[in-house]
C-alpha positions in Angstrom: -44.5 -9.9 -12.3 -41.9 -11.1 -14.8 -40.8 -7.5 -15.4 -40.2 -6.9 -11.7 -38.1 -10.0 -11.4 -36.0 -9.1 -14.5 -35.5 -5.6 -13.1 -34.5 -6.9 -9.7 -31.9 -9.3 -11.4 -30.5 -6.4 -13.5 -30.1 -4.2 -10.3 -28.3 -7.0 -8.5 -26.0 -7.5 -11.4 -25.3 -3.8 -11.7 -24.6 -3.6 -8.0 -22.2 -6.5 -8.2 -20.3 -4.9 -11.1 -20.0 -1.5 -9.3 -18.9 -3.0 -6.0 -16.3 -5.2 -7.8 -14.9 -2.3 -9.6 -14.6 -0.3 -6.4 -12.9 -3.2 -4.7 -10.3 -3.8 -7.4 -9.6 -0.1 -8.0 -8.5 0.1 -4.3 -6.0 -2.8 -4.9 -4.1 -0.9 -7.6 -2.4 1.8 -5.6 -0.1 4.0 -7.8 3.7 3.8 -7.4 5.7 7.0 -7.2 9.4 7.2 -7.8 12.1 9.7 -7.9 15.8 9.4 -8.7 19.0 11.2 -9.4 19.3 11.3 -13.3 23.1 11.7 -13.1 23.6 8.3 -11.6 24.5 5.2 -13.7 22.2 2.7 -12.2 23.6 -0.2 -14.2 26.6 -0.3 -11.9 24.4 -1.3 -8.9 24.9 -5.0 -9.3 25.8 -5.9 -5.7 23.5 -4.3 -3.1 23.5 -4.7 0.7 21.0 -3.6 3.2 21.9 -0.2 4.8 24.0 -0.8 7.9 22.2 0.3 11.1 25.1 2.7 12.0 24.5 4.5 8.7 20.8 5.0 9.1 19.9 8.7 9.4 16.1 8.3 9.1 14.9 7.1 12.5 11.7 5.8 10.9 13.7 2.9 9.4 14.9 1.7 12.8 11.6 2.4 14.5 9.7 0.4 12.0 12.0 -2.7 12.3 11.7 -2.5 16.1 7.9 -2.1 16.2 7.0 -4.5 13.3 9.8 -7.1 13.3 7.8 -9.8 11.5 6.6 -7.5 8.7 10.0 -6.0 8.4 11.5 -9.4 7.9 8.9 -10.2 5.2 9.7 -7.0 3.4 13.4 -7.7 3.5 12.9 -11.2 2.0 10.6 -9.7 -0.7 13.2 -7.1 -1.6 16.0 -9.7 -1.8 13.8 -11.9 -4.1 12.8 -9.1 -6.3 16.3 -7.7 -6.7 17.7 -11.2 -7.4 15.1 -11.8 -10.0 16.5 -8.7 -11.8 20.0 -10.2 -11.6 21.2 -7.9 -8.8 23.1 -9.7 -6.0 22.0 -8.9 -2.5 24.3 -9.0 0.6 27.4 -9.8 -1.4 30.7 -8.0 -0.8 31.8 -5.6 -2.0 28.6 -3.7 -2.2 28.3 -0.9 -4.7 25.0 0.3 -3.3 22.6 -0.1 -0.4 18.9 -0.5 0.1 16.6 0.4 3.0 12.9 0.2 3.6 10.2 1.2 6.0 6.5 1.7 6.2 5.2 5.2 6.8 1.8 5.4 8.6 -0.4 8.4 8.0 -3.3 8.8 10.4 -6.2 11.1 9.5 -9.9 11.6 10.2 -12.4 10.5 7.5 -16.1 10.5 7.2 -17.8 7.2 8.0 -19.9 5.9 5.1 -23.2 7.6 5.2 -25.9 5.8 7.0 -29.4 6.8 6.0 -32.5 6.1 8.0 -36.1 6.8 7.4 -39.4 6.1 9.1 -43.1 6.6 8.9 -45.4 7.6 11.6 -48.7 9.1 12.6 -49.8 11.5 15.3 -53.5 11.7 15.5 -54.8 12.5 12.1 -51.4 13.6 10.8 -48.8 11.4 9.3 -45.3 11.9 8.1 -42.1 10.6 6.8 -38.7 11.3 8.4 -35.3 11.0 6.7 -31.9 11.4 8.4 -28.3 10.9 7.6 -25.3 10.5 9.9 -21.7 11.3 8.9 -19.5 10.9 12.0 -15.7 11.1 11.6 -13.6 8.0 12.2 -9.8 7.6 12.4 -8.3 6.0 9.3 -4.7 5.0 8.4 -2.8 4.8 5.2 0.4 2.7 5.0 3.1 3.7 2.5 5.9 1.3 1.7 9.1 3.3 1.0 12.2 1.7 -0.5 15.4 3.7 -0.9 18.6 2.9 -2.9 21.8 4.5 -1.8 25.1 5.0 -3.5 28.4 3.8 -1.9 28.6 7.1 0.0 25.3 6.5 1.7 23.4 9.1 -0.3 19.8 8.3 -1.5 19.9 8.1 -5.3 16.5 6.3 -5.9 13.2 6.2 -4.0 10.0 4.2 -4.7 6.8 4.4 -2.7 3.3 2.8 -2.8 0.4 2.4 -0.5 -0.2 -1.0 1.1 -3.3 -1.9 3.1 -1.9 -4.4 5.7 -5.4 -4.7 7.1 -6.4 -6.9 4.1 -4.1 -9.7 5.4 -5.7 -12.3 7.7 -2.6 -14.6 8.1 1.2 -14.5 7.8 0.9 -16.1 4.4 -1.5 -13.4 3.1 0.7 -10.7 4.6 3.7 -12.1 2.7 1.8 -12.2 -0.5 0.6 -8.6 0.0 4.1 -7.5 0.7 5.6 -9.4 -2.2 3.2 -7.8 -4.6 3.9 -4.3 -3.2 7.7 -4.7 -3.3 7.6 -6.1 -6.8 5.4 -3.2 -7.9 7.8 -0.6 -6.4 11.0 -2.3 -7.7 9.6 -2.7 -11.2 10.8 0.8 -11.6 14.4 0.0 -10.5 16.8 0.5 -12.2 15.1 3.5 -13.9 14.9 3.6 -17.6 16.2 6.9 -18.9 
């Protein structure tokens, strides 16, 4: 009896370790970045947000219109992150610009497998039945994209990471999630050559 109890405890501990690893591995989405290697990024010390009349990517304006509260949180997080790097934000004259938006990708994914089994008898015959169901469900990925522009409104740097906004249950949690994502993206700005 003692061996069964120890085995059960070991299985529970192993299950806890595996599920924790899966949970935390999902929190560390990779950051991708791209930039123009011919640009001297040290000169970008005064950055303003890209004026609306200069926006060519409609996703930027659409995101701000559809998600005004999240957009404001992202703007605040970008300001704080750049200022922590010694870069002034919204100070004239600007020698660079910044924009941001969240790109939503919708796709169909398999629902986690549900397995069922049963026992039964029919007359003198008995049997065991197993079954699995793998229906498709709609899933979404959210990618935070931050662009840095030169004074001529040309993109010279881009950073991107996945953010799961569904993890936030309150405005405070949403702000913490956004701050972490923005800091992670802007950790790569200015790029080190």
